[in-house]
C-alpha positions in Angstrom: 0.4 0.1 0.1 1.4 3.3 -1.2 2.3 6.1 1.8 0.1 9.0 2.2 0.8 12.1 4.3 -1.8 12.8 7.0 -4.8 14.1 6.2 -6.0 15.2 9.7 -4.9 14.1 13.4 -6.4 13.6 16.6 -4.6 14.1 19.7 -5.4 12.4 23.1 -4.7 14.4 26.7 -5.6 12.1 29.5 -6.7 13.3 32.9 -4.5 14.0 35.9 -4.1 16.2 39.4 -5.4 19.6 40.6 -1.7 19.8 41.6 1.3 17.6 41.3 5.2 19.0 40.3 6.3 15.3 39.6 6.3 13.6 36.7 3.4 11.4 35.3 4.5 7.1 36.9 5.9 5.4 33.5 4.0 2.6 32.0 0.8 0.5 33.7 1.2 3.4 37.0 -0.3 6.0 35.0 -3.9 4.6 35.4 -5.2 8.3 33.7 -3.2 7.6 30.7 -4.1 3.1 30.8 -8.0 4.9 30.8 -7.2 6.7 27.3 -5.7 3.7 25.6 -9.2 1.7 24.8 -10.1 5.1 23.0 -7.0 5.3 21.5 -7.3 1.8 19.8 -10.7 2.9 18.7 -9.8 5.8 17.1 -7.0 4.5 15.1 -9.1 1.3 13.9 -11.6 4.0 12.5 -8.8 6.4 11.1 -6.1 4.0 9.7 -7.3 3.9 6.3 -8.3 7.0 5.8 -4.4 8.4 6.9 -5.1 10.2 9.9 -2.3 10.9 12.6 -3.6 9.4 16.1 -1.2 10.2 19.5 -1.1 10.8 22.7 0.4 14.3 24.3 3.0 13.5 26.8 2.8 15.8 29.7 5.9 16.9 32.4 3.8 17.2 35.2 1.0 15.1 36.9 -0.6 18.2 37.9 -2.2 21.3 36.5 -0.9 23.3 39.0 -2.6 26.6 39.5 -1.5 29.4 37.0 1.6 27.2 35.9 -1.2 25.5 33.2 1.3 22.6 32.4 -0.6 20.0 30.6 -2.2 23.6 28.3 1.6 24.3 27.4 1.9 20.8 26.9 -0.8 20.4 24.6 0.4 23.8 22.8 3.5 22.5 22.4 2.2 19.3 20.7 0.6 20.9 18.2 3.3 23.4 17.0 5.1 20.0 17.1 2.7 18.6 15.1 2.4 21.1 12.6 6.0 21.4 11.7 6.5 17.6 10.5 2.6 17.5 8.6 1.7 21.4 7.6 -1.4 22.9 8.7 -3.9 19.8 8.7 -7.0 19.7 10.4 -6.6 18.2 14.1 -9.4 17.2 16.8 -8.1 16.8 20.6 -10.3 14.6 21.8 -9.4 14.6 26.5 -10.3 13.4 29.5 -10.8 15.0 32.8 -7.6 17.2 33.1 -6.6 17.2 29.4 -10.2 17.9 28.5 -9.3 21.2 30.1 -6.2 21.7 28.5 -8.0 20.6 25.2 -10.2 23.8 25.7 -7.5 25.8 27.0 -5.9 24.9 23.4 -8.2 24.8 21.0 -7.5 28.3 20.0 -4.3 26.7 18.3 -4.9 27.4 14.0 -4.7 23.7 13.9 -7.6 22.4 16.3 -11.0 22.6 14.0 -12.6 20.5 17.4 -12.9 19.4 20.7 -14.2 16.4 22.5 -13.9 17.1 26.0 -14.6 13.3 28.0 -15.8 14.0 31.7 -13.8 17.7 31.9 -12.6 19.4 34.7 -14.4 23.5 33.5 -14.0 25.7 36.3 -16.3 28.7 35.7 -13.5 31.5 35.8 -11.9 29.3 32.2 -12.0 31.8 29.1 -13.8 30.5 26.0 -13.2 33.3 23.5 -10.4 30.4 22.1 -13.7 28.2 21.1 -14.9 30.4 18.6 -15.8 28.4 15.3 -14.8 25.5 17.0 -17.1 22.1 17.1 -17.0 21.0 21.1 -18.6 18.3 22.3 -18.8 17.2 26.3 -19.1 13.8 26.9 -20.3 13.9 30.6 -21.9 11.1 33.1 -24.4 12.6 35.4 -23.3 10.7 38.5 -20.0 11.8 38.2 -18.4 12.9 41.6 -15.0 14.3 40.4 -15.8 16.7 38.1 -19.5 18.5 37.7 -21.7 18.0 34.8 -23.7 21.6 35.7 -20.1 23.4 34.7 -20.1 20.9 31.4 -23.5 22.2 30.9 -22.1 26.4 32.1 -19.2 25.9 29.7 -21.1 24.5 26.6 -23.8 27.1 27.3 -21.0 30.1 27.3 -19.1 28.9 24.2 -21.7 28.7 22.3 -22.6 32.7 23.4 -19.1 33.3 22.6 -19.2 31.7 18.9 -18.8 28.2 19.4 -20.6 24.9 18.1 -21.4 23.4 21.4 -23.2 20.1 22.4 -23.4 18.1 25.8 -24.3 14.2 25.2 -24.9 12.9 29.1 -24.5 8.9 30.4 -26.8 7.7 32.9 -25.4 4.9 35.1 -21.6 6.2 34.3 -18.7 7.3 36.1 -16.0 10.0 36.2 -13.2 6.6 35.0 -15.9 5.9 32.3 -15.3 2.1 33.6 -19.3 2.0 33.5 -20.6 1.7 30.2 -17.2 1.9 29.1 -18.2 0.7 25.3 -20.6 3.1 24.8 -18.4 6.1 25.5 -15.6 4.7 23.3 -18.0 4.0 20.5 -19.3 7.5 20.9 -16.2 9.3 20.9 -15.4 7.9 17.8 -18.2 8.3 16.1 -17.6 11.4 17.1 -14.0 11.8 16.6 -14.7 10.8 12.8 -18.0 13.0 11.8 -15.8 15.7 13.0 -13.2 14.8 10.8 -15.8 14.9 8.2 -15.0 10.8 7.8 -18.2 9.9 8.8 -22.3 11.3 9.5 -22.5 12.9 13.2 -25.3 11.5 15.4 -28.4 13.5 14.0 -29.4 14.5 17.0 -25.8 15.9 17.9 -25.1 17.0 14.7 -29.1 19.2 15.3 -27.2 20.7 18.7 -24.4 21.9 17.2 -26.0 24.2 14.7 -29.1 25.3 16.9 -31.7 27.7 15.5 -31.0 30.8 17.0 -33.6 30.8 19.5 -33.0 27.9 21.1 -32.4 27.5 24.8 -29.7 25.7 26.8 -31.4 22.7 26.6 -31.4 22.1 23.0 -28.0 21.7 23.3 -28.2 18.4 25.9 -28.4 15.4 24.2 -28.9 11.9 26.6 -26.8 8.9 24.8 -29.3 6.7 25.0 -31.7 8.7 23.3 -28.6 8.0 20.2 -29.5 5.1 18.2 -26.1 2.5 17.7 -24.5 2.4 16.2 -23.4 6.7 16.1 -21.9 6.6 12.8 -21.9 5.4 8.9 -19.1 5.7 7.3 -19.8 7.5 4.7 -16.2 8.4 2.9 -13.7 6.3 1.1 -10.8 5.3 2.4 -7.8 5.8 0.3 -5.3 2.7 -1.3 
């Protein structure tokens, strides 16, 4: 098979801690990174024939560390490195918890087209201007006890008011670690990534939420995962050979 330049890229950012200046542990001891492995495998499998790069962002520190915002700088550095390597290709950021916060904050980078935030950490003071003209889909368990699903809704509303296209998908009966109903998380995330890259069809309800009528209220942008028929997306674009 002929080798082609990448058509797009997906960067995955795992979770972490509020504070922690030391480096993340190595290998299987880094549980937040381990949780993202099934997402990486699923996305890679779905995008392999479309020549999409799938990479994980490496952190210098375990924590966000207040105004240091270490994972944000790691994300921007990874995007800059990707741009130098592959040029101006479209990128979807997929982050969990702290990694979702870093993804949302780094979305102003010129490569970024969309963000998929898994159980995101969304402090009310975080800016949203960088999300203008981006697609932002947040997925949050209604029973999350680590990060607040109401904060995700509030950020989605603020971002939409600022000019982003946003959707919040709620997951009943799951948890912050995405272990309960794990298959739904993996499948939907993969469908969102391929759909946001234009390689498949987004679920109708998500597509409608991202492009609501002008007079729609915030509830219009919220979708239950159980209201989305499986499979979540139907491939439509041809693979390159």
